[in-house]
PARODO-809179 format. One record per residue (C-alpha): x, y, z; residue number from 1. Coordinates in nm, 4 decimals. Example, Ala and Ser with C-alpha at 12.3 -4.5 7.8 and 13.67 -1.06 7.14 Angstrom:
BEGIN
<atom><x>1.2300</x><y>-0.4500</y><z>0.7800</z><nr>1</nr></atom>
<atom><x>1.3670</x><y>-0.1060</y><z>0.7140</z><nr>2</nr></atom>
% end
This chain:
BEGIN
<atom><x>-2.7070</x><y>2.5613</y><z>7.4404</z><nr>1</nr></atom>
<atom><x>-2.5490</x><y>2.2644</y><z>7.6104</z><nr>2</nr></atom>
<atom><x>-2.6821</x><y>2.1116</y><z>7.9295</z><nr>3</nr></atom>
<atom><x>-2.4855</x><y>1.8853</y><z>8.1600</z><nr>4</nr></atom>
<atom><x>-2.6528</x><y>1.6257</y><z>8.3747</z><nr>5</nr></atom>
<atom><x>-2.4444</x><y>1.6159</y><z>8.6890</z><nr>6</nr></atom>
<atom><x>-2.5903</x><y>1.3279</y><z>8.8874</z><nr>7</nr></atom>
<atom><x>-2.8626</x><y>1.0711</y><z>8.8907</z><nr>8</nr></atom>
<atom><x>-2.9816</x><y>0.9536</y><z>9.2316</z><nr>9</nr></atom>
<atom><x>-3.1899</x><y>0.6509</y><z>9.3158</z><nr>10</nr></atom>
<atom><x>-3.5571</x><y>0.7444</y><z>9.3060</z><nr>11</nr></atom>
<atom><x>-3.8664</x><y>0.6041</y><z>9.4750</z><nr>12</nr></atom>
<atom><x>-4.1406</x><y>0.4439</y><z>9.2678</z><nr>13</nr></atom>
<atom><x>-4.3599</x><y>0.7524</y><z>9.2292</z><nr>14</nr></atom>
<atom><x>-4.5402</x><y>0.9001</y><z>8.9327</z><nr>15</nr></atom>
<atom><x>-4.5387</x><y>1.2606</y><z>9.0549</z><nr>16</nr></atom>
<atom><x>-4.2031</x><y>1.4351</y><z>9.0250</z><nr>17</nr></atom>
<atom><x>-4.0855</x><y>1.7565</y><z>9.1889</z><nr>18</nr></atom>
<atom><x>-3.9182</x><y>2.0006</y><z>8.9508</z><nr>19</nr></atom>
<atom><x>-3.7169</x><y>2.2760</y><z>9.1180</z><nr>20</nr></atom>
<atom><x>-3.5619</x><y>2.5588</y><z>8.9144</z><nr>21</nr></atom>
<atom><x>-3.2700</x><y>2.7072</y><z>9.1067</z><nr>22</nr></atom>
<atom><x>-3.0397</x><y>3.0044</y><z>9.0650</z><nr>23</nr></atom>
<atom><x>-2.7927</x><y>3.1032</y><z>9.3349</z><nr>24</nr></atom>
<atom><x>-2.9768</x><y>2.8997</y><z>9.6000</z><nr>25</nr></atom>
<atom><x>-2.6829</x><y>2.7182</y><z>9.7586</z><nr>26</nr></atom>
<atom><x>-2.8081</x><y>2.8020</y><z>10.1099</z><nr>27</nr></atom>
<atom><x>-3.1674</x><y>2.6824</y><z>10.0749</z><nr>28</nr></atom>
<atom><x>-3.1897</x><y>2.4206</y><z>9.8002</z><nr>29</nr></atom>
<atom><x>-3.0632</x><y>2.1324</y><z>10.0135</z><nr>30</nr></atom>
<atom><x>-3.3477</x><y>2.1819</y><z>10.2623</z><nr>31</nr></atom>
<atom><x>-3.6096</x><y>2.2051</y><z>9.9866</z><nr>32</nr></atom>
<atom><x>-3.4833</x><y>1.8931</y><z>9.8080</z><nr>33</nr></atom>
<atom><x>-3.4734</x><y>1.6934</y><z>10.1311</z><nr>34</nr></atom>
<atom><x>-3.8296</x><y>1.8030</y><z>10.2147</z><nr>35</nr></atom>
<atom><x>-3.9602</x><y>1.7006</y><z>9.8721</z><nr>36</nr></atom>
<atom><x>-3.7895</x><y>1.3630</y><z>9.8902</z><nr>37</nr></atom>
<atom><x>-3.9505</x><y>1.3000</y><z>10.2276</z><nr>38</nr></atom>
<atom><x>-4.2852</x><y>1.3182</y><z>10.0473</z><nr>39</nr></atom>
<atom><x>-4.1788</x><y>1.0317</y><z>9.8205</z><nr>40</nr></atom>
<atom><x>-4.1276</x><y>1.2454</y><z>9.5110</z><nr>41</nr></atom>
<atom><x>-3.8356</x><y>1.2004</y><z>9.2729</z><nr>42</nr></atom>
<atom><x>-3.6697</x><y>1.5428</y><z>9.2576</z><nr>43</nr></atom>
<atom><x>-3.5136</x><y>1.7160</y><z>8.9573</z><nr>44</nr></atom>
<atom><x>-3.3240</x><y>2.0376</y><z>9.0198</z><nr>45</nr></atom>
<atom><x>-3.2416</x><y>2.2502</y><z>8.7178</z><nr>46</nr></atom>
<atom><x>-2.9470</x><y>2.4679</y><z>8.8155</z><nr>47</nr></atom>
<atom><x>-2.9895</x><y>2.7659</y><z>8.5857</z><nr>48</nr></atom>
<atom><x>-2.6252</x><y>2.8641</y><z>8.5483</z><nr>49</nr></atom>
<atom><x>-2.5588</x><y>2.9417</y><z>8.9156</z><nr>50</nr></atom>
<atom><x>-2.2045</x><y>3.0635</y><z>8.9884</z><nr>51</nr></atom>
<atom><x>-2.2175</x><y>2.9201</y><z>9.3426</z><nr>52</nr></atom>
<atom><x>-2.2556</x><y>2.5691</y><z>9.4844</z><nr>53</nr></atom>
<atom><x>-2.6273</x><y>2.5288</y><z>9.4086</z><nr>54</nr></atom>
<atom><x>-2.5782</x><y>2.2171</y><z>9.1957</z><nr>55</nr></atom>
<atom><x>-2.3514</x><y>2.0473</y><z>9.4478</z><nr>56</nr></atom>
<atom><x>-2.5886</x><y>2.1205</y><z>9.7369</z><nr>57</nr></atom>
<atom><x>-2.8856</x><y>1.9790</y><z>9.5435</z><nr>58</nr></atom>
<atom><x>-2.6913</x><y>1.6688</y><z>9.4467</z><nr>59</nr></atom>
<atom><x>-2.5822</x><y>1.6137</y><z>9.8068</z><nr>60</nr></atom>
<atom><x>-2.9478</x><y>1.6207</y><z>9.9141</z><nr>61</nr></atom>
<atom><x>-3.0351</x><y>1.3452</y><z>9.6655</z><nr>62</nr></atom>
<atom><x>-3.1715</x><y>1.5351</y><z>9.3654</z><nr>63</nr></atom>
<atom><x>-3.1139</x><y>1.4560</y><z>9.0031</z><nr>64</nr></atom>
<atom><x>-2.9411</x><y>1.7700</y><z>8.8780</z><nr>65</nr></atom>
<atom><x>-2.9394</x><y>1.9193</y><z>8.5298</z><nr>66</nr></atom>
<atom><x>-2.7252</x><y>2.2244</y><z>8.4774</z><nr>67</nr></atom>
<atom><x>-2.7698</x><y>2.5072</y><z>8.2286</z><nr>68</nr></atom>
<atom><x>-2.4229</x><y>2.6343</y><z>8.1521</z><nr>69</nr></atom>
<atom><x>-2.5606</x><y>2.9905</y><z>8.1376</z><nr>70</nr></atom>
<atom><x>-2.8546</x><y>3.1561</y><z>8.3105</z><nr>71</nr></atom>
<atom><x>-3.1600</x><y>3.1217</y><z>8.0875</z><nr>72</nr></atom>
<atom><x>-3.4447</x><y>3.2141</y><z>8.3217</z><nr>73</nr></atom>
<atom><x>-3.7067</x><y>3.0339</y><z>8.5279</z><nr>74</nr></atom>
<atom><x>-3.9302</x><y>2.9509</y><z>8.2337</z><nr>75</nr></atom>
<atom><x>-3.6470</x><y>2.7845</y><z>8.0454</z><nr>76</nr></atom>
<atom><x>-3.5399</x><y>2.5918</y><z>8.3567</z><nr>77</nr></atom>
<atom><x>-3.8928</x><y>2.4586</y><z>8.4085</z><nr>78</nr></atom>
<atom><x>-3.9136</x><y>2.3416</y><z>8.0481</z><nr>79</nr></atom>
<atom><x>-3.5884</x><y>2.1519</y><z>8.0889</z><nr>80</nr></atom>
<atom><x>-3.7203</x><y>1.9865</y><z>8.4054</z><nr>81</nr></atom>
<atom><x>-4.0562</x><y>1.9015</y><z>8.2482</z><nr>82</nr></atom>
<atom><x>-3.8908</x><y>1.7365</y><z>7.9505</z><nr>83</nr></atom>
<atom><x>-3.6645</x><y>1.5284</y><z>8.1736</z><nr>84</nr></atom>
<atom><x>-3.9576</x><y>1.4128</y><z>8.3893</z><nr>85</nr></atom>
<atom><x>-4.1695</x><y>1.3377</y><z>8.0826</z><nr>86</nr></atom>
<atom><x>-3.8953</x><y>1.1242</y><z>7.9261</z><nr>87</nr></atom>
<atom><x>-3.8584</x><y>0.9287</y><z>8.2491</z><nr>88</nr></atom>
<atom><x>-4.2194</x><y>0.8300</y><z>8.3045</z><nr>89</nr></atom>
<atom><x>-4.3713</x><y>1.1008</y><z>8.5273</z><nr>90</nr></atom>
<atom><x>-4.7495</x><y>1.1328</y><z>8.5145</z><nr>91</nr></atom>
<atom><x>-4.7471</x><y>1.4744</y><z>8.6814</z><nr>92</nr></atom>
<atom><x>-4.4927</x><y>1.7320</y><z>8.7936</z><nr>93</nr></atom>
<atom><x>-4.4986</x><y>1.9636</y><z>9.0921</z><nr>94</nr></atom>
<atom><x>-4.3028</x><y>2.2877</y><z>9.0617</z><nr>95</nr></atom>
<atom><x>-4.1688</x><y>2.4577</y><z>9.3701</z><nr>96</nr></atom>
<atom><x>-3.9094</x><y>2.7263</y><z>9.4252</z><nr>97</nr></atom>
<atom><x>-3.5652</x><y>2.6588</y><z>9.5690</z><nr>98</nr></atom>
<atom><x>-3.5690</x><y>2.9512</y><z>9.8131</z><nr>99</nr></atom>
<atom><x>-3.7883</x><y>2.7929</y><z>10.0810</z><nr>100</nr></atom>
<atom><x>-4.1038</x><y>2.9975</y><z>10.0129</z><nr>101</nr></atom>
<atom><x>-4.2899</x><y>2.6773</y><z>9.9228</z><nr>102</nr></atom>
<atom><x>-4.3223</x><y>2.4152</y><z>10.1957</z><nr>103</nr></atom>
<atom><x>-4.2481</x><y>2.0687</y><z>10.0498</z><nr>104</nr></atom>
<atom><x>-4.4658</x><y>1.9165</y><z>10.3234</z><nr>105</nr></atom>
<atom><x>-4.7657</x><y>2.0493</y><z>10.1250</z><nr>106</nr></atom>
<atom><x>-4.6862</x><y>1.8361</y><z>9.8188</z><nr>107</nr></atom>
<atom><x>-4.9431</x><y>1.5730</y><z>9.9300</z><nr>108</nr></atom>
<atom><x>-5.2173</x><y>1.8398</y><z>9.9129</z><nr>109</nr></atom>
<atom><x>-5.1559</x><y>1.8801</y><z>9.5399</z><nr>110</nr></atom>
<atom><x>-5.1337</x><y>1.5063</y><z>9.4760</z><nr>111</nr></atom>
<atom><x>-5.4540</x><y>1.4332</y><z>9.6697</z><nr>112</nr></atom>
<atom><x>-5.6446</x><y>1.7085</y><z>9.4875</z><nr>113</nr></atom>
<atom><x>-5.5171</x><y>1.5921</y><z>9.1472</z><nr>114</nr></atom>
<atom><x>-5.6071</x><y>1.2284</y><z>9.2073</z><nr>115</nr></atom>
<atom><x>-5.9477</x><y>1.3183</y><z>9.3530</z><nr>116</nr></atom>
<atom><x>-6.0573</x><y>1.5750</y><z>9.0938</z><nr>117</nr></atom>
<atom><x>-5.8477</x><y>1.4905</y><z>8.7847</z><nr>118</nr></atom>
<atom><x>-5.8016</x><y>1.8648</y><z>8.7310</z><nr>119</nr></atom>
<atom><x>-5.4825</x><y>1.8764</y><z>8.5197</z><nr>120</nr></atom>
<atom><x>-5.3466</x><y>2.2074</y><z>8.6531</z><nr>121</nr></atom>
<atom><x>-5.3462</x><y>2.3081</y><z>9.0190</z><nr>122</nr></atom>
<atom><x>-5.2026</x><y>2.6400</y><z>9.1393</z><nr>123</nr></atom>
<atom><x>-5.1091</x><y>2.7156</y><z>9.4986</z><nr>124</nr></atom>
<atom><x>-5.3336</x><y>2.9737</y><z>9.6611</z><nr>125</nr></atom>
<atom><x>-5.1785</x><y>3.1969</y><z>9.9285</z><nr>126</nr></atom>
<atom><x>-5.4410</x><y>3.4686</y><z>9.9063</z><nr>127</nr></atom>
<atom><x>-5.6967</x><y>3.3036</y><z>10.1359</z><nr>128</nr></atom>
<atom><x>-5.4598</x><y>3.3865</y><z>10.4225</z><nr>129</nr></atom>
<atom><x>-5.1842</x><y>3.6204</y><z>10.2961</z><nr>130</nr></atom>
<atom><x>-5.0633</x><y>3.7270</y><z>10.6418</z><nr>131</nr></atom>
<atom><x>-4.6893</x><y>3.7759</y><z>10.6246</z><nr>132</nr></atom>
<atom><x>-4.6859</x><y>3.8601</y><z>10.2541</z><nr>133</nr></atom>
<atom><x>-4.5453</x><y>4.2111</y><z>10.1919</z><nr>134</nr></atom>
<atom><x>-4.8316</x><y>4.4531</y><z>10.1289</z><nr>135</nr></atom>
<atom><x>-4.7077</x><y>4.5615</y><z>9.7854</z><nr>136</nr></atom>
<atom><x>-4.6727</x><y>4.1990</y><z>9.6785</z><nr>137</nr></atom>
<atom><x>-5.0245</x><y>4.1270</y><z>9.8079</z><nr>138</nr></atom>
<atom><x>-5.1773</x><y>4.4113</y><z>9.6076</z><nr>139</nr></atom>
<atom><x>-4.9777</x><y>4.3175</y><z>9.2990</z><nr>140</nr></atom>
<atom><x>-5.0834</x><y>3.9523</y><z>9.3207</z><nr>141</nr></atom>
<atom><x>-5.4512</x><y>4.0401</y><z>9.3564</z><nr>142</nr></atom>
<atom><x>-5.4388</x><y>4.2833</y><z>9.0653</z><nr>143</nr></atom>
<atom><x>-5.2498</x><y>4.0505</y><z>8.8310</z><nr>144</nr></atom>
<atom><x>-5.4644</x><y>3.7530</y><z>8.9289</z><nr>145</nr></atom>
<atom><x>-5.7832</x><y>3.9448</y><z>8.8523</z><nr>146</nr></atom>
<atom><x>-5.6390</x><y>4.0599</y><z>8.5196</z><nr>147</nr></atom>
<atom><x>-5.5284</x><y>3.7129</y><z>8.4134</z><nr>148</nr></atom>
<atom><x>-5.8466</x><y>3.5448</y><z>8.5370</z><nr>149</nr></atom>
<atom><x>-6.0504</x><y>3.7770</y><z>8.3170</z><nr>150</nr></atom>
<atom><x>-5.8209</x><y>3.7039</y><z>8.0229</z><nr>151</nr></atom>
<atom><x>-5.8383</x><y>3.3257</y><z>8.0838</z><nr>152</nr></atom>
<atom><x>-6.2150</x><y>3.3264</y><z>8.1436</z><nr>153</nr></atom>
<atom><x>-6.1698</x><y>3.1178</y><z>8.4573</z><nr>154</nr></atom>
<atom><x>-6.0914</x><y>3.2285</y><z>8.8088</z><nr>155</nr></atom>
<atom><x>-5.7488</x><y>3.1557</y><z>8.9554</z><nr>156</nr></atom>
<atom><x>-5.7022</x><y>3.3308</y><z>9.2921</z><nr>157</nr></atom>
<atom><x>-5.3203</x><y>3.3426</y><z>9.2932</z><nr>158</nr></atom>
<atom><x>-5.1858</x><y>3.3337</y><z>8.9386</z><nr>159</nr></atom>
<atom><x>-4.8439</x><y>3.4549</y><z>9.0565</z><nr>160</nr></atom>
<atom><x>-4.7788</x><y>3.1544</y><z>9.2810</z><nr>161</nr></atom>
<atom><x>-4.5047</x><y>2.9276</y><z>9.1481</z><nr>162</nr></atom>
<atom><x>-4.6112</x><y>2.6255</y><z>9.3555</z><nr>163</nr></atom>
<atom><x>-4.7998</x><y>2.4251</y><z>9.0923</z><nr>164</nr></atom>
<atom><x>-4.8971</x><y>2.0787</y><z>8.9743</z><nr>165</nr></atom>
<atom><x>-4.9266</x><y>1.9946</y><z>8.6062</z><nr>166</nr></atom>
<atom><x>-5.0461</x><y>1.6667</y><z>8.4601</z><nr>167</nr></atom>
<atom><x>-4.7659</x><y>1.5624</y><z>8.2292</z><nr>168</nr></atom>
<atom><x>-4.9880</x><y>1.5638</y><z>7.9189</z><nr>169</nr></atom>
<atom><x>-5.0410</x><y>1.9418</y><z>7.9394</z><nr>170</nr></atom>
<atom><x>-4.6744</x><y>2.0395</y><z>7.9790</z><nr>171</nr></atom>
<atom><x>-4.5986</x><y>2.0497</y><z>7.6031</z><nr>172</nr></atom>
<atom><x>-4.8657</x><y>2.3195</y><z>7.5628</z><nr>173</nr></atom>
<atom><x>-4.6840</x><y>2.5640</y><z>7.7926</z><nr>174</nr></atom>
<atom><x>-4.3901</x><y>2.6555</y><z>7.5728</z><nr>175</nr></atom>
<atom><x>-4.4447</x><y>3.0249</y><z>7.5075</z><nr>176</nr></atom>
<atom><x>-4.1925</x><y>3.2969</y><z>7.4339</z><nr>177</nr></atom>
<atom><x>-4.1343</x><y>3.4101</y><z>7.7926</z><nr>178</nr></atom>
<atom><x>-3.8399</x><y>3.2606</y><z>7.9829</z><nr>179</nr></atom>
<atom><x>-3.8256</x><y>3.4717</y><z>8.3010</z><nr>180</nr></atom>
<atom><x>-4.0838</x><y>3.5074</y><z>8.5785</z><nr>181</nr></atom>
<atom><x>-4.3514</x><y>3.6184</y><z>8.3308</z><nr>182</nr></atom>
<atom><x>-4.3397</x><y>3.2638</y><z>8.1910</z><nr>183</nr></atom>
<atom><x>-4.5597</x><y>3.1529</y><z>8.4849</z><nr>184</nr></atom>
<atom><x>-4.8385</x><y>3.3827</y><z>8.3669</z><nr>185</nr></atom>
<atom><x>-4.7955</x><y>3.3058</y><z>7.9981</z><nr>186</nr></atom>
<atom><x>-4.8158</x><y>2.9318</y><z>8.0695</z><nr>187</nr></atom>
<atom><x>-5.1602</x><y>2.9780</y><z>8.2277</z><nr>188</nr></atom>
<atom><x>-5.2816</x><y>3.1801</y><z>7.9299</z><nr>189</nr></atom>
<atom><x>-5.1614</x><y>2.9128</y><z>7.6887</z><nr>190</nr></atom>
<atom><x>-5.3328</x><y>2.6378</y><z>7.8843</z><nr>191</nr></atom>
<atom><x>-5.6589</x><y>2.8309</y><z>7.9257</z><nr>192</nr></atom>
<atom><x>-5.6654</x><y>2.9037</y><z>7.5527</z><nr>193</nr></atom>
<atom><x>-5.6731</x><y>2.5275</y><z>7.4945</z><nr>194</nr></atom>
<atom><x>-5.9635</x><y>2.4885</y><z>7.7345</z><nr>195</nr></atom>
<atom><x>-5.7545</x><y>2.3262</y><z>8.0081</z><nr>196</nr></atom>
<atom><x>-5.9213</x><y>2.3474</y><z>8.3474</z><nr>197</nr></atom>
<atom><x>-5.7172</x><y>2.5201</y><z>8.6199</z><nr>198</nr></atom>
<atom><x>-5.7834</x><y>2.4679</y><z>8.9907</z><nr>199</nr></atom>
<atom><x>-5.6306</x><y>2.5891</y><z>9.3162</z><nr>200</nr></atom>
<atom><x>-5.4876</x><y>2.4360</y><z>9.6331</z><nr>201</nr></atom>
<atom><x>-5.4658</x><y>2.6430</y><z>9.9487</z><nr>202</nr></atom>
<atom><x>-5.1090</x><y>2.6692</y><z>10.0799</z><nr>203</nr></atom>
<atom><x>-4.9133</x><y>2.8565</y><z>10.3462</z><nr>204</nr></atom>
<atom><x>-4.7667</x><y>3.2009</y><z>10.2858</z><nr>205</nr></atom>
<atom><x>-4.3956</x><y>3.1925</y><z>10.3699</z><nr>206</nr></atom>
<atom><x>-4.1710</x><y>3.4984</y><z>10.3589</z><nr>207</nr></atom>
<atom><x>-3.8412</x><y>3.5031</y><z>10.5450</z><nr>208</nr></atom>
<atom><x>-3.7382</x><y>3.8563</y><z>10.4602</z><nr>209</nr></atom>
<atom><x>-3.4530</x><y>3.7405</y><z>10.2371</z><nr>210</nr></atom>
<atom><x>-3.3575</x><y>3.9023</y><z>9.9108</z><nr>211</nr></atom>
<atom><x>-3.5704</x><y>3.7647</y><z>9.6295</z><nr>212</nr></atom>
<atom><x>-3.4721</x><y>3.7003</y><z>9.2695</z><nr>213</nr></atom>
<atom><x>-3.7967</x><y>3.8774</y><z>9.1756</z><nr>214</nr></atom>
<atom><x>-3.7609</x><y>4.2467</y><z>9.0848</z><nr>215</nr></atom>
<atom><x>-4.1117</x><y>4.3996</y><z>9.1123</z><nr>216</nr></atom>
<atom><x>-4.0739</x><y>4.6857</y><z>8.8619</z><nr>217</nr></atom>
<atom><x>-3.8713</x><y>4.4929</y><z>8.6062</z><nr>218</nr></atom>
<atom><x>-4.0931</x><y>4.1850</y><z>8.6280</z><nr>219</nr></atom>
<atom><x>-4.4139</x><y>4.3922</y><z>8.6174</z><nr>220</nr></atom>
<atom><x>-4.2916</x><y>4.5490</y><z>8.2926</z><nr>221</nr></atom>
<atom><x>-4.2207</x><y>4.2039</y><z>8.1518</z><nr>222</nr></atom>
<atom><x>-4.5658</x><y>4.0874</y><z>8.2623</z><nr>223</nr></atom>
<atom><x>-4.7468</x><y>4.3702</y><z>8.0860</z><nr>224</nr></atom>
<atom><x>-4.5356</x><y>4.3284</y><z>7.7719</z><nr>225</nr></atom>
<atom><x>-4.6180</x><y>3.9585</y><z>7.7700</z><nr>226</nr></atom>
<atom><x>-4.9895</x><y>4.0329</y><z>7.8136</z><nr>227</nr></atom>
<atom><x>-4.9807</x><y>4.2949</y><z>7.5387</z><nr>228</nr></atom>
<atom><x>-4.8093</x><y>4.0546</y><z>7.2986</z><nr>229</nr></atom>
<atom><x>-5.0529</x><y>3.7802</y><z>7.3952</z><nr>230</nr></atom>
<atom><x>-5.3516</x><y>3.9990</y><z>7.3161</z><nr>231</nr></atom>
<atom><x>-5.2008</x><y>4.1058</y><z>6.9862</z><nr>232</nr></atom>
<atom><x>-5.1366</x><y>3.7440</y><z>6.8957</z><nr>233</nr></atom>
<atom><x>-5.4918</x><y>3.6454</y><z>6.9846</z><nr>234</nr></atom>
<atom><x>-5.6322</x><y>3.9234</y><z>6.7679</z><nr>235</nr></atom>
<atom><x>-5.4059</x><y>3.8117</y><z>6.4835</z><nr>236</nr></atom>
% end
């Protein structure tokens, strides 16, 4: 499927890139891009077939924008962003959502932890202080995180958090079959199966009460199907 690079903006000399998948986020993406750029990170927004002005808003804020002509899902958008950053010299990528639930001002926390520890995968942890997170989402996150941690044989307190840092050398190992929100969980399973160490960085919990692209029932079904298929594949 064709992809169209819309714009290339001047970028600071930084080796950690922000990759932002976006779908119908015209209202929020400008603020997120601007916040990430203030941290000195080159920013790539992958507009996943949005029918609104998401791409234009991201470009106006100074992002490099790649557009999927049709909606392909968060997992597919992240892979596109990773490949672009890898081809252009990034040593690590930080993923954050376009809807404002991840504070770009916390990007330095991930970079400091990565440089200090050399842990190649760092996942945001909201569960140390989940005040403000809807109760159902809190329970779901704890349950799924416990389930995945047991499967991965290493503890990750908030496996459902999309605010993440990946050293660029591990990104090729994350290409599973999932392309929607379950791709976040499958990526961790794939990395853990290769013995990649996964750490955590404590971050703020931000919920503004806006409509989310996540559909709890639908995405829970996808999660359990992904986990079932993963287990079957491991047994095979």
